[in-house]
C-alpha angles and dihedrals in degrees: 000000000000094000087051090053091053090047091050090053091048092051093048092046090050089069089065092065095058117108089210138008119256123237117302092252094056096096090060098067091037090053088047089054089052091054093048092048096043098098102037102028107024093165091056089046091053092049092050090047091052092050095044094048094047092046092051092050092045091051091051093047094051096043095084098044113128106253118245090225086069095045115147093017111154121219143152112261129188116194152134122275099244103191148012109296117238113222116208132169105294094348141074121200125197142150120252126198105206118223097172134018133181091214117095124239129025124012119219114235094219133011126194105221131197116201113193117210091359114204093207139011119251118220128214113273096022120126116230138176117221137172101227136187102217124216126193120244099274134135141172118299114211133142111262094009130118115277105233094180090058091048093050093048092049089053089050092243107158097182143000123224146168130218108262142150131057100289112101115229112259132201107224105178142006114214119245097195125067123247138187092254091050089051090051089051091048093054093043088050091052090055091047091051091053099046137045119247109282146099095293092057091048093048093048090050088051094048092047106042106357096257097143104148094103095057105116120246093240090060093048086052090053092047090051095046093050097039098238099116089110090064093054096046116072099262141165090281091064094050092044090052091049091051092049093049091049091048092049091051091050091049089055090050089048090067089070104098095224092054094042090059095052113123113245092015093154092052091048090048092051092046092051092049092050091046094050092045092047092048090052093045092055093038088057095051104274098258117187095251089051092049091047090055092045091054091048092048090050092048093048093049093045089054089049091054090048090045091236131132128214128183115256093242092057092047088053090049092051090049089053091051092052094049095044090047090056098039121039090191095055094095091059095045116100092216090062093055095039090053100045097037092050091049092047090051091053091050089051098054112022109104100176097226124178128246131050095267092051092048091051090051091048090050091050091048091049092051092049093046093049091047093051094043093049093050096088092046094047093044093051099038103036107013090226133102124190111221093189095049098104093052096042093046091048086066101029099050097056092043091047096044098044103033117013102038097050090048093048092049091048091049091049092054092047093047090050090057100036118003092193094057127093099010084154090068092056091046091052091049090047091052090049092052093044087061093047099053098069090052093047094047090047091054091045090055093059112117094238099036094110141010129214109209120203114258111269131190116284092239090061092052090049092048091049092049094049091044094051093047091049090049090053092052097040112036094205116150096224092048092050092050091050092047091049092051091050091049093048090049090053096047101038102025118122128240118243102303127233113232124236107273093018128098141186129219116202123185103203117217101246098150117241100005142053136270121158130181121202116192128191125178094286108359138071132207121191113199109195125337108231131251135319116226135230109258094031134292133086133235090237090072093064101025119024099034096047089048092052091048092048088057091051091248110153100167137027118227095200132009115195123188107200098204141334102277119127093230089059103037103031095104099043094101093049091050094048091048093050103041136026112257112202097194127016123196109189126207115289109278093023101082126101089233135011092252091068097058134075109277129172111259098033111127142168140178126230123180094334091313118117124216121194129177111225101178150077106026119217115287092010106166104191126126121289097268092049091051092058116128122256122196130189115208114198127189135163091263101044149317135260127201115210111204130173120182108329116159134188101310095043093043090053091055092045093050089058091062133070096273101147108140141167092224128033135181103227107244119252093003090293095306118172088237090067140045097068117196090249093056094044090052094046094050095044091185127188093207132027129191122201114197106207139139120256111261093358115181094240093060094237129203092043113226093227091052093050090049090051091057093044092051087055089056100263120139105218125210124185126203088217089067103025105033114221111007119205128190117196113202113199126232091249140010109321147099120320108226118220120195132177131197097229094050097041097046103031115168131174095248093053126082112246128229091265096050 
């Protein structure tokens, strides 16, 4: 049975490696194979069953996704508000479950809507009519960066949209019956009524009912750097606490003689605990760690009712089978691995000794084991390791478990019954957290608080994880040495190096904007930093910075801002706050003195690669786009021309210079106002890269402009279609290698370059 469980997990996980799903009928013959093999080859049957079930679910989940060929289509949609709205500066986000649409064809089951400058606040369960511009489920594609398309699919979001058009949104109906989402909103509203706007209110809403969208980025950064993110997210600890409190309450009731004599009291008790725990798990957002704990609680209590005993490792395995059977994306979700790996590490080391000293030692061993075991998962999934996590968690976990969690659960129950009661409790918790944040942010700001390892192959992370777990179970010297070497290779290994005299140019996928990274053997240039967004935030936080960390880049030698447009400079502050920048060249006209800014004639050499600024000349007085910086990068194996938004006047000046290059950034994202015939002829590039957002409203890059470059012999790549595009120029004469994120890391849940 247990080998079959492992085979089932392997078959289901195998689906995650596919670049595309097979035809919808594929699960039928695979399931037939499972039935035929059941008696003679049960392990094979289990693997086929896992693959067939996951493929069928994945096909069903993707069937209602809004097609990218209809991206930006505008239509009238009537639907139910399906979750608690998140209010940001200038923008309100919420999920909508459509019940009627004017558009023909399929109807998405859930749409994530952004309403800019909203005139009123929708509430869960209400029915509204909106005129929406629908977007397909597509995100940025960059090495080492979060996968938004995976996240949206796991949350069953079939499309994103924003309120557009001339029709004003209209509330059609207010629900009369309660719902789980309305209860979540009620509890979150009780916390908001008790506390002023701020991080403590947002964190308490997240701890209580999983509404975490308002937690500021700086605090998430502190959580990540100190390794306490698991305490803020609704995790197994929350559900375990809820189950223990429910059990304690039932035990108190069991002392009443009439209740104690009830037939089947143990079964009733177990059923109530599972029901209460399940209600809280779904009330709080049904995260994977919470569901894992819920399944384990249910299995333990079922065994208690049946008077059976199962080892903890097998209970954990059964919980994994249940979750993977219900969610084909669970094996590629970091929360799944964080939850199960941490629990497995605890099983491997906790001895359960007696005495205070022994218990303290066991707690320290458990913290160290969990930290080491989670290292491969954190390195691969987040590209960030907290070095202070064991110490911070040694203080945070007891305080959270014994003080904060019981108070939050009690406040949640009270707010569910009467939102106006016990505001004092939320105020006391808010005051406690207000005092904790400065300490946490101070620790997170330490120079050695965290480490960003370069992105390594998945097989190395898997080998390190298996090796460490085996070393915990079998304390053999040779095994421990091998596990340590694997772990060190994962944490301190280098990314693919750049040879002396060679260089790479990577256009990061930042949407409608520009961010380019040029690497030589030992130096790094960042040319622009991508856009800032309405409502706060910048693309650099989820695109440029993760990419730099995945390359093992921990400082920037030169940051150049081409010109003062928000889609080019929006992430500069985030980059400078996150990484040391040795030299900063602001946008022309923004420097404190002329020597700081881009000026024609400036040049420098890095690792046998020559950089020369071609534009703008000194005292150039053109408009902002025409003042944008242009840099020529020359190596022994080729040249690259970095252009931002030059238009007619600037292009004319550039075409008069020696600008021939093998690689060129298409000017102004491929706009029809740029790429004059004279410039195209002068550059004579082999490869062109257009940095533009997918389905952007300006239609960039313009088809006629792309055709102009192609007619001149240039192969054009666009970040909108390809994700991040990287060109590797060799140290001497040879082939220039072009790679793109969507082609190199194709998965069935991601849109491909042709979509």
